[in-house]
PASEBA-1860 file (N, C-alpha, C; in nm, 3 decimals):
! residues 250
1> MSSKSPLY> -1.796/0.794/3.413/-1.668/0.824/3.346/-1.687/0.938/3.248 ~ -1.596/1.030/3.242/-1.605/1.144/3.151/-1.596/1.100/3.008 ~ -1.676/1.168/2.921/-1.673/1.136/2.778/-1.571/1.220/2.703 ~ -1.499/1.307/2.777/-1.401/1.392/2.712/-1.279/1.311/2.668 ~ -1.211/1.361/2.566/-1.090/1.294/2.519/-0.982/1.303/2.627 ~ -0.891/1.205/2.633/-0.781/1.212/2.730/-0.703/1.341/2.713 ~ -0.650/1.392/2.825/-0.579/1.520/2.823/-0.457/1.517/2.731 ~ -0.390/1.401/2.721/-0.270/1.398/2.639/-0.300/1.426/2.493
9> RKVAGDLR> -0.423/1.391/2.449/-0.459/1.415/2.309/-0.468/1.565/2.281 ~ -0.520/1.643/2.379/-0.526/1.787/2.359/-0.386/1.846/2.352 ~ -0.300/1.801/2.443/-0.162/1.851/2.442/-0.094/1.815/2.309 ~ -0.109/1.690/2.266/-0.048/1.647/2.140/-0.106/1.725/2.023 ~ -0.239/1.747/2.024/-0.302/1.821/1.915/-0.252/1.964/1.906 ~ -0.238/2.030/2.022/-0.187/2.167/2.023/-0.044/2.174/1.970 ~ 0.039/2.076/2.011/0.178/2.076/1.965/0.187/2.046/1.815 ~ 0.101/1.954/1.767/0.099/1.927/1.621/0.064/2.054/1.543
17> TAIAAGEY> -0.037/2.127/1.593/-0.079/2.250/1.526/0.035/2.352/1.526 ~ 0.104/2.364/1.638/0.215/2.460/1.648/0.329/2.422/1.554 ~ 0.358/2.292/1.543/0.463/2.246/1.452/0.423/2.274/1.307 ~ 0.297/2.243/1.273/0.250/2.265/1.136/0.250/2.413/1.100 ~ 0.225/2.499/1.200/0.221/2.643/1.175/0.360/2.705/1.170 ~ 0.463/2.625/1.199/0.599/2.676/1.192/0.650/2.738/1.321 ~ 0.571/2.729/1.430/0.618/2.783/1.557/0.742/2.708/1.605 ~ 0.748/2.580/1.571/0.866/2.498/1.600/0.911/2.438/1.467
25> GSGARLPA> 1.009/2.499/1.405/1.056/2.452/1.275/1.144/2.329/1.287 ~ 1.184/2.278/1.171/1.271/2.161/1.167/1.400/2.187/1.244 ~ 1.433/2.099/1.337/1.553/2.114/1.418/1.532/2.192/1.546 ~ 1.414/2.255/1.562/1.387/2.330/1.684/1.357/2.234/1.799 ~ 1.378/2.282/1.921/1.349/2.200/2.038/1.216/2.242/2.099 ~ 1.135/2.142/2.135/1.012/2.170/2.207/1.046/2.211/2.350 ~ 0.953/2.279/2.418/0.977/2.312/2.559/0.999/2.184/2.640 ~ 1.066/2.198/2.754/1.093/2.083/2.841/0.961/2.028/2.896
33> EDELARRY> 0.966/1.902/2.941/0.846/1.835/2.991/0.782/1.912/3.106 ~ 0.863/1.960/3.200/0.806/2.030/3.315/0.742/2.162/3.274 ~ 0.801/2.228/3.173/0.742/2.352/3.124/0.608/2.326/3.057 ~ 0.601/2.219/2.977/0.474/2.184/2.911/0.370/2.145/3.015 ~ 0.413/2.073/3.119/0.320/2.033/3.225/0.259/2.156/3.292 ~ 0.342/2.257/3.321/0.292/2.381/3.383/0.200/2.456/3.287 ~ 0.238/2.460/3.160/0.160/2.535/3.061/0.018/2.479/3.047 ~ 0.006/2.347/3.047/-0.125/2.283/3.026/-0.193/2.240/3.155
41> GVSRGTVR> -0.123/2.256/3.268/-0.183/2.218/3.394/-0.205/2.069/3.406 ~ -0.110/1.990/3.355/-0.121/1.844/3.357/0.005/1.785/3.420 ~ 0.004/1.655/3.441/0.120/1.588/3.498/0.226/1.565/3.390 ~ 0.350/1.537/3.434/0.456/1.505/3.338/0.426/1.374/3.266 ~ 0.354/1.284/3.333/0.315/1.160/3.268/0.225/1.186/3.148 ~ 0.132/1.281/3.163/0.044/1.319/3.051/0.125/1.379/2.938 ~ 0.222/1.464/2.972/0.308/1.525/2.870/0.386/1.416/2.796 ~ 0.437/1.317/2.870/0.514/1.209/2.805/0.425/1.131/2.708
49> QALASLRA> 0.298/1.110/2.745/0.205/1.042/2.654/0.186/1.123/2.526 ~ 0.173/1.255/2.541/0.156/1.342/2.424/0.279/1.338/2.335 ~ 0.398/1.342/2.397/0.522/1.338/2.319/0.540/1.202/2.251 ~ 0.495/1.096/2.317/0.503/0.963/2.257/0.415/0.956/2.133 ~ 0.300/1.024/2.138/0.211/1.028/2.022/0.277/1.101/1.905 ~ 0.344/1.213/1.935/0.416/1.287/1.831/0.531/1.206/1.775 ~ 0.599/1.133/1.864/0.711/1.048/1.820/0.660/0.938/1.727 ~ 0.545/0.877/1.762/0.488/0.770/1.678/0.450/0.822/1.541
57> DGLVTSRR> 0.416/0.951/1.533/0.382/1.014/1.405/0.505/1.063/1.330 ~ 0.623/1.044/1.387/0.745/1.085/1.320/0.771/1.235/1.322 ~ 0.709/1.306/1.416/0.722/1.452/1.419/0.837/1.499/1.507 ~ 0.874/1.419/1.607/0.983/1.459/1.697/1.076/1.342/1.722 ~ 1.195/1.372/1.771/1.291/1.267/1.804/1.244/1.190/1.926 ~ 1.305/1.073/1.945/1.261/0.984/2.053/1.356/0.983/2.172 ~ 1.448/1.080/2.181/1.542/1.084/2.293/1.471/1.118/2.422 ~ 1.481/1.028/2.520/1.421/1.053/2.650/1.521/1.128/2.738
65> GARRVVLG> 1.465/1.208/2.829/1.551/1.283/2.920/1.608/1.409/2.859 ~ 1.569/1.439/2.735/1.617/1.561/2.668/1.498/1.626/2.598 ~ 1.510/1.754/2.571/1.404/1.823/2.497/1.392/1.765/2.357 ~ 1.269/1.736/2.316/1.248/1.672/2.187/1.276/1.769/2.072 ~ 1.340/1.716/1.968/1.374/1.796/1.851/1.273/1.768/1.740 ~ 1.224/1.874/1.676/1.125/1.861/1.569/1.194/1.813/1.442 ~ 1.136/1.712/1.380/1.187/1.661/1.253/1.114/1.731/1.140 ~ 1.180/1.752/1.028/1.117/1.822/0.916/1.136/1.750/0.786
73> GAPRLQSF> 1.071/1.804/0.682/1.088/1.754/0.546/1.014/1.626/0.514 ~ 0.918/1.586/0.599/0.844/1.462/0.575/0.702/1.493/0.530 ~ 0.635/1.396/0.464/0.494/1.416/0.428/0.410/1.427/0.554 ~ 0.286/1.475/0.539/0.193/1.479/0.651/0.166/1.336/0.696 ~ 0.166/1.315/0.827/0.156/1.180/0.882/0.020/1.157/0.945 ~ -0.033/1.037/0.924/-0.157/0.996/0.989/-0.132/0.864/1.058 ~ -0.159/0.858/1.189/-0.133/0.738/1.265/-0.257/0.651/1.272 ~ -0.237/0.518/1.267/-0.347/0.426/1.284/-0.376/0.404/1.432
81> GELRSFAR> -0.295/0.465/1.521/-0.318/0.450/1.663/-0.450/0.512/1.706 ~ -0.497/0.610/1.631/-0.624/0.675/1.658/-0.703/0.679/1.529 ~ -0.831/0.646/1.536/-0.917/0.651/1.418/-0.974/0.791/1.406 ~ -0.933/0.863/1.304/-0.981/1.000/1.283/-1.043/1.011/1.146 ~ -1.140/1.100/1.133/-1.188/1.134/1.001/-1.081/1.219/0.932 ~ -1.088/1.228/0.800/-0.994/1.309/0.724/-0.994/1.452/0.775 ~ -1.114/1.508/0.798/-1.124/1.648/0.841/-1.060/1.670/0.978 ~ -1.085/1.579/1.072/-1.027/1.595/1.206/-0.877/1.580/1.202
89> WARSLGEE> -0.831/1.483/1.124/-0.686/1.463/1.112/-0.620/1.587/1.053 ~ -0.679/1.643/0.944/-0.621/1.761/0.879/-0.613/1.878/0.976 ~ -0.719/1.901/1.051/-0.720/2.013/1.146/-0.617/1.993/1.256 ~ -0.591/1.866/1.295/-0.492/1.842/1.399/-0.352/1.881/1.353 ~ -0.331/1.891/1.221/-0.203/1.931/1.165/-0.197/2.078/1.130 ~ -0.309/2.148/1.156/-0.314/2.289/1.121/-0.351/2.314/0.977 ~ -0.395/2.211/0.906/-0.439/2.226/0.767/-0.589/2.253/0.764 ~ -0.636/2.315/0.657/-0.779/2.339/0.639/-0.835/2.231/0.547
97> PGGRTVAV> -0.919/2.140/0.600/-0.972/2.033/0.516/-1.083/2.082/0.425 ~ -1.094/2.018/0.313/-1.202/2.050/0.220/-1.252/1.924/0.153 ~ -1.369/1.931/0.097/-1.424/1.816/0.027/-1.533/1.858/-0.069 ~ -1.543/1.789/-0.179/-1.651/1.814/-0.275/-1.703/1.681/-0.325 ~ -1.833/1.661/-0.310/-1.894/1.538/-0.356/-1.911/1.543/-0.507 ~ -1.855/1.443/-0.574/-1.860/1.437/-0.720/-1.979/1.355/-0.767 ~ -2.012/1.248/-0.695/-2.122/1.161/-0.736/-2.178/1.088/-0.614 ~ -2.310/1.073/-0.612/-2.380/0.990/-0.512/-2.479/0.905/-0.588
105> DPAEATEE> -2.456/0.775/-0.594/-2.538/0.688/-0.679/-2.591/0.568/-0.601 ~ -2.724/0.548/-0.603/-2.778/0.423/-0.548/-2.742/0.309/-0.643 ~ -2.712/0.193/-0.587/-2.670/0.081/-0.671/-2.691/-0.049/-0.595 ~ -2.666/-0.160/-0.664/-2.666/-0.290/-0.600/-2.523/-0.324/-0.560 ~ -2.506/-0.378/-0.441/-2.373/-0.410/-0.391/-2.308/-0.518/-0.475 ~ -2.179/-0.496/-0.508/-2.102/-0.602/-0.573/-2.074/-0.712/-0.471 ~ -2.020/-0.823/-0.517/-1.988/-0.932/-0.424/-1.889/-0.886/-0.318 ~ -1.788/-0.808/-0.359/-1.689/-0.759/-0.264/-1.752/-0.665/-0.163
113> EANHLQLP> -1.833/-0.572/-0.210/-1.897/-0.475/-0.120/-1.991/-0.545/-0.023 ~ -2.070/-0.640/-0.073/-2.162/-0.714/0.013/-2.086/-0.790/0.120 ~ -1.972/-0.846/0.083/-1.891/-0.922/0.179/-1.838/-0.831/0.290 ~ -1.785/-0.716/0.253/-1.727/-0.625/0.353/-1.834/-0.559/0.439 ~ -1.951/-0.534/0.383/-2.057/-0.468/0.459/-2.153/-0.567/0.523 ~ -2.125/-0.697/0.505/-2.209/-0.803/0.560/-2.355/-0.787/0.518 ~ -2.373/-0.771/0.387/-2.505/-0.756/0.328/-2.533/-0.874/0.235 ~ -2.659/-0.901/0.206/-2.691/-1.005/0.107/-2.642/-0.960/-0.031
121> PGAGVFKV> -2.603/-1.053/-0.118/-2.561/-1.016/-0.254/-2.670/-0.935/-0.324 ~ -2.629/-0.827/-0.389/-2.725/-0.744/-0.461/-2.804/-0.649/-0.374 ~ -2.773/-0.639/-0.246/-2.846/-0.548/-0.157/-2.825/-0.403/-0.201 ~ -2.919/-0.318/-0.166/-2.909/-0.177/-0.203/-2.802/-0.105/-0.122 ~ -2.719/-0.027/-0.192/-2.615/0.054/-0.128/-2.612/0.190/-0.196 ~ -2.536/0.282/-0.138/-2.507/0.410/-0.203/-2.356/0.420/-0.221 ~ -2.315/0.459/-0.342/-2.173/0.477/-0.372/-2.146/0.626/-0.386 ~ -2.048/0.673/-0.309/-2.018/0.816/-0.301/-1.873/0.839/-0.342
129> MRVRTLSG> -1.852/0.934/-0.433/-1.716/0.972/-0.472/-1.694/1.118/-0.434 ~ -1.582/1.144/-0.366/-1.548/1.281/-0.327/-1.401/1.308/-0.355 ~ -1.368/1.433/-0.382/-1.229/1.476/-0.387/-1.203/1.552/-0.257 ~ -1.091/1.519/-0.189/-1.058/1.581/-0.063/-0.936/1.671/-0.080 ~ -0.936/1.783/-0.009/-0.828/1.881/-0.023/-0.768/1.914/0.112 ~ -0.640/1.955/0.109/-0.572/2.009/0.226/-0.533/2.152/0.192 ~ -0.591/2.246/0.264/-0.566/2.389/0.240/-0.584/2.423/0.092 ~ -0.690/2.368/0.032/-0.726/2.401/-0.105/-0.660/2.317/-0.213
137> VPVMVERS> -0.568/2.230/-0.176/-0.495/2.150/-0.274/-0.552/2.007/-0.278 ~ -0.596/1.958/-0.394/-0.649/1.821/-0.402/-0.541/1.719/-0.369 ~ -0.569/1.628/-0.276/-0.471/1.527/-0.238/-0.525/1.384/-0.244 ~ -0.658/1.370/-0.248/-0.713/1.236/-0.236/-0.851/1.226/-0.299 ~ -0.878/1.112/-0.362/-1.012/1.079/-0.411/-1.066/0.968/-0.321 ~ -1.182/0.992/-0.266/-1.244/0.901/-0.170/-1.366/0.836/-0.235 ~ -1.367/0.703/-0.235/-1.482/0.626/-0.286/-1.538/0.544/-0.171 ~ -1.658/0.578/-0.129/-1.719/0.510/-0.014/-1.848/0.441/-0.056
145> TYPERIGR> -1.869/0.323/-0.001/-1.993/0.250/-0.021/-2.061/0.233/0.114 ~ -2.188/0.274/0.121/-2.262/0.270/0.246/-2.385/0.181/0.234 ~ -2.424/0.114/0.343/-2.555/0.047/0.343/-2.663/0.150/0.313 ~ -2.772/0.106/0.259/-2.873/0.198/0.207/-2.921/0.300/0.309 ~ -2.945/0.257/0.433/-2.999/0.350/0.533/-2.901/0.463/0.563 ~ -2.771/0.434/0.560/-2.670/0.537/0.585/-2.648/0.620/0.459 ~ -2.649/0.553/0.345/-2.629/0.623/0.219/-2.733/0.731/0.193 ~ -2.855/0.706/0.236/-2.960/0.807/0.218/-2.929/0.934/0.297
153> LVAAMDVD> -2.870/0.916/0.415/-2.831/1.033/0.495/-2.720/1.111/0.424 ~ -2.623/1.040/0.367/-2.513/1.106/0.296/-2.565/1.178/0.172 ~ -2.659/1.114/0.102/-2.714/1.173/-0.021/-2.784/1.305/0.006 ~ -2.834/1.324/0.129/-2.906/1.447/0.163/-2.812/1.560/0.205 ~ -2.683/1.532/0.219/-2.587/1.634/0.263/-2.548/1.727/0.149 ~ -2.503/1.846/0.187/-2.455/1.942/0.089/-2.330/1.887/0.019 ~ -2.314/1.917/-0.110/-2.200/1.863/-0.185/-2.067/1.914/-0.133 ~ -2.067/2.028/-0.064/-1.943/2.084/-0.009/-1.925/2.054/0.139
161> EVSHSRQL> -2.005/1.964/0.195/-1.991/1.927/0.336/-1.851/1.868/0.358 ~ -1.779/1.925/0.454/-1.640/1.885/0.476/-1.631/1.748/0.542 ~ -1.714/1.722/0.641/-1.702/1.597/0.717/-1.833/1.520/0.718 ~ -1.841/1.415/0.635/-1.959/1.329/0.637/-1.970/1.255/0.769 ~ -1.856/1.210/0.823/-1.861/1.132/0.947/-1.918/1.214/1.062 ~ -1.883/1.342/1.068/-1.936/1.427/1.175/-2.087/1.442/1.161 ~ -2.135/1.462/1.040/-2.279/1.475/1.019/-2.351/1.344/1.050 ~ -2.290/1.232/1.015/-2.351/1.103/1.046/-2.357/1.078/1.196
169> ELHGVLFT> -2.255/1.125/1.269/-2.257/1.111/1.414/-2.379/1.180/1.474 ~ -2.420/1.292/1.414/-2.537/1.365/1.463/-2.665/1.284/1.445 ~ -2.660/1.185/1.352/-2.774/1.096/1.328/-2.756/0.962/1.400 ~ -2.657/0.955/1.488/-2.637/0.833/1.565/-2.553/0.727/1.497 ~ -2.489/0.760/1.383/-2.404/0.663/1.313/-2.260/0.690/1.357 ~ -2.202/0.596/1.432/-2.069/0.615/1.489/-1.967/0.526/1.421 ~ -1.849/0.582/1.394/-1.736/0.509/1.336/-1.636/0.485/1.450 ~ -1.631/0.363/1.504/-1.548/0.340/1.621/-1.430/0.247/1.596
177> DAHHTIDV> -1.436/0.164/1.495/-1.326/0.073/1.464/-1.311/0.063/1.313 ~ -1.189/0.028/1.269/-1.167/0.014/1.126/-1.054/-0.085/1.098 ~ -1.066/-0.153/0.987/-0.960/-0.242/0.937/-0.905/-0.177/0.811 ~ -0.773/-0.154/0.806/-0.710/-0.083/0.696/-0.621/-0.176/0.614 ~ -0.623/-0.157/0.484/-0.529/-0.224/0.395/-0.463/-0.118/0.308 ~ -0.329/-0.116/0.307/-0.254/-0.015/0.233/-0.180/-0.082/0.118 ~ -0.194/-0.026/-0.002/-0.116/-0.074/-0.116/-0.107/0.038/-0.219 ~ -0.074/0.004/-0.341/-0.060/0.102/-0.449/-0.160/0.069/-0.558
185> ASADADDA> -0.220/0.173/-0.617/-0.313/0.155/-0.728/-0.279/0.253/-0.839 ~ -0.317/0.221/-0.959/-0.295/0.310/-1.073/-0.413/0.405/-1.087 ~ -0.384/0.531/-1.113/-0.489/0.631/-1.129/-0.575/0.600/-1.250 ~ -0.708/0.604/-1.231/-0.797/0.588/-1.345/-0.834/0.727/-1.397 ~ -0.928/0.733/-1.489/-0.963/0.861/-1.552/-1.019/0.960/-1.450 ~ -1.100/0.911/-1.354/-1.156/1.001/-1.253/-1.045/1.055/-1.162 ~ -0.955/0.967/-1.119/-0.842/1.012/-1.036/-0.761/1.119/-1.108 ~ -0.729/1.093/-1.235/-0.647/1.186/-1.312/-0.712/1.323/-1.323
193> KLLGCGAG> -0.842/1.323/-1.347/-0.914/1.449/-1.362/-0.921/1.526/-1.230 ~ -0.951/1.456/-1.121/-0.973/1.522/-0.992/-0.844/1.561/-0.921 ~ -0.737/1.483/-0.943/-0.611/1.508/-0.874/-0.508/1.579/-0.962 ~ -0.537/1.590/-1.091/-0.444/1.658/-1.180/-0.320/1.577/-1.211 ~ -0.332/1.444/-1.204/-0.218/1.358/-1.236/-0.247/1.283/-1.366 ~ -0.150/1.208/-1.414/-0.170/1.133/-1.537/-0.240/1.001/-1.510 ~ -0.320/0.955/-1.606/-0.382/0.823/-1.595/-0.270/0.719/-1.586 ~ -0.286/0.623/-1.496/-0.183/0.522/-1.475/-0.080/0.562/-1.372
201> HALLRERR> -0.087/0.686/-1.325/0.005/0.735/-1.222/-0.013/0.652/-1.095 ~ 0.096/0.617/-1.027/0.089/0.537/-0.904/0.034/0.623/-0.790 ~ -0.068/0.572/-0.721/-0.128/0.640/-0.607/-0.123/0.550/-0.484 ~ -0.109/0.612/-0.368/-0.116/0.537/-0.243/-0.263/0.508/-0.215 ~ -0.295/0.379/-0.196/-0.435/0.341/-0.175/-0.456/0.287/-0.034 ~ -0.559/0.339/0.031/-0.601/0.287/0.161/-0.743/0.236/0.147 ~ -0.762/0.106/0.172/-0.896/0.049/0.176/-0.933/0.025/0.322 ~ -1.058/0.058/0.354/-1.096/0.063/0.495/-1.240/0.016/0.514
209> RSTDPAGT> -1.258/-0.074/0.610/-1.393/-0.111/0.653/-1.414/-0.057/0.793 ~ -1.512/0.030/0.809/-1.540/0.090/0.939/-1.664/0.026/1.000 ~ -1.660/0.009/1.133/-1.772/-0.051/1.204/-1.815/0.038/1.319 ~ -1.939/0.015/1.366/-1.993/0.092/1.478/-1.964/0.019/1.610 ~ -2.008/0.074/1.724/-1.976/0.010/1.853/-2.024/-0.135/1.864 ~ -2.127/-0.172/1.788/-2.178/-0.309/1.792/-2.104/-0.402/1.697 ~ -2.007/-0.346/1.622/-1.932/-0.427/1.526/-1.998/-0.439/1.391 ~ -2.105/-0.362/1.368/-2.176/-0.366/1.240/-2.106/-0.276/1.139
217> PVEWSEDR> -2.074/-0.326/1.020/-2.008/-0.240/0.919/-2.097/-0.124/0.878 ~ -2.038/-0.006/0.872/-2.111/0.115/0.832/-2.054/0.178/0.706 ~ -1.933/0.135/0.665/-1.872/0.195/0.545/-1.763/0.102/0.492 ~ -1.756/0.091/0.361/-1.644/0.028/0.292/-1.588/0.135/0.199 ~ -1.461/0.171/0.218/-1.407/0.287/0.148/-1.274/0.256/0.084 ~ -1.248/0.323/-0.028/-1.118/0.318/-0.093/-1.072/0.461/-0.119 ~ -0.961/0.498/-0.055/-0.905/0.632/-0.070/-0.776/0.624/-0.149 ~ -0.759/0.713/-0.245/-0.638/0.716/-0.327/-0.570/0.851/-0.313
225> YLPGTVAF> -0.446/0.850/-0.262/-0.371/0.972/-0.233/-0.260/0.994/-0.336 ~ -0.237/1.121/-0.369/-0.119/1.155/-0.447/0.007/1.122/-0.368 ~ 0.110/1.066/-0.429/0.234/1.036/-0.357/0.296/1.163/-0.298 ~ 0.353/1.149/-0.179/0.421/1.261/-0.117/0.332/1.355/-0.038 ~ 0.198/1.330/-0.041/0.107/1.420/0.031/0.072/1.368/0.169 ~ 0.087/1.240/0.192/0.052/1.182/0.321/0.132/1.055/0.341 ~ 0.161/1.023/0.467/0.225/0.897/0.503/0.150/0.842/0.624 ~ 0.144/0.711/0.635/0.076/0.647/0.747/0.179/0.586/0.841
233> TVHNSVAS> 0.152/0.592/0.971/0.243/0.535/1.069/0.170/0.432/1.154 ~ 0.244/0.330/1.195/0.192/0.227/1.284/0.294/0.205/1.395 ~ 0.248/0.204/1.520/0.337/0.174/1.632/0.310/0.032/1.679 ~ 0.415/-0.052/1.688/0.396/-0.187/1.737/0.511/-0.222/1.830 ~ 0.502/-0.339/1.890/0.605/-0.386/1.981/0.610/-0.537/1.973 ~ 0.712/-0.598/2.037/0.722/-0.743/2.037/0.610/-0.805/2.119 ~ 0.550/-0.726/2.209/0.443/-0.778/2.294/0.309/-0.778/2.224 ~ 0.286/-0.677/2.139/0.155/-0.664/2.077/0.168/-0.588/1.947
241> SALGRQLG> 0.096/-0.636/1.846/0.097/-0.568/1.718/-0.026/-0.604/1.638 ~ -0.088/-0.501/1.578/-0.202/-0.524/1.492/-0.162/-0.517/1.345 ~ -0.032/-0.504/1.321/0.018/-0.490/1.185/0.039/-0.627/1.123 ~ -0.014/-0.645/1.003/0.003/-0.772/0.933/0.048/-0.750/0.791 ~ 0.092/-0.859/0.727/0.135/-0.854/0.587/0.059/-0.959/0.508 ~ 0.034/-0.930/0.382/-0.021/-1.031/0.294/0.027/-1.003/0.152 ~ 0.019/-1.104/0.068/0.061/-1.087/-0.070/-0.033/-0.993/-0.142 ~ 0.023/-0.913/-0.234/-0.059/-0.821/-0.312/-0.148/-0.896/-0.409
249> EE> -0.261/-0.833/-0.443/-0.354/-0.894/-0.537/-0.306/-0.870/-0.679 ~ -0.328/-0.967/-0.764/-0.289/-0.952/-0.905/-0.386/-0.859/-0.975
END
C-alpha cells in the first residue's frame, strides 16, 4: 500500500492555500467539480472528498450540485478530523509558521503529568515552553511535557526550530493519535509577556495527549491561543461521534 497521503488531501490543501492567499475571496465561487477533477487529474469523488474537508473546516458552503461559495470573515480553522502539527496546519492555510523556544527544563513529573504520560510518580520529564507565530504574529503559547528520552531530543534542537514534531519523526518518534480537551484559561504572566495581552485575559486552551502507533504517550501539551486567532472544528453524525462533553474544572 502506498504511504502517500490520499489525493483528496492534496486537492484540499491546494484550495485552502488559494483561499488563504485571496485567489478566491469571500463570496467567490470555486471552480466546478468537473473542472477541478480535470485540473488535478482525479475523479469527481476525490474532488467531493476535498470539498467536504473544506466544508467541515467552515471555508465553503455545503450546497451540493452547485459551485461552492467561499465563506469569509472567520478565524483560522483547525479540524480535529486530521491530526496536524501547528507548522503543517499553518502552511496548509498559506500562513508562515514560526516558533521560539523560551525554556527547556528537566524536572520530575507532577501527578497529572505522570498520569497522562503513563509514567511512575516523580519520573524524569522535560518541560518545554514555546511561543508560536503565524506570519510573524504571536498567537499561541505552547507548554509541552515529554518523557525523558524524547525530551532530550527536543532539548538538543535549535531554539528557532519551527516544527519539533517533524524533527522527532526523523528520530522515529511518531505522533499518530491524540485526545483533545478544549476550554478557557486565564493568561498568566508568561502568557501576557509572550502574547502581548493582559494578565488574566481569557485565552482559548487546548490540552492534548499524543500517542505513537503503539498507543504509548509521547507528549502532554497545553496550548493557549489568543481569542479570534484560531477556531477548532469537529465533524460528527448521529451514526458516529468522538465529541464529548464534561463539566469544567473548578
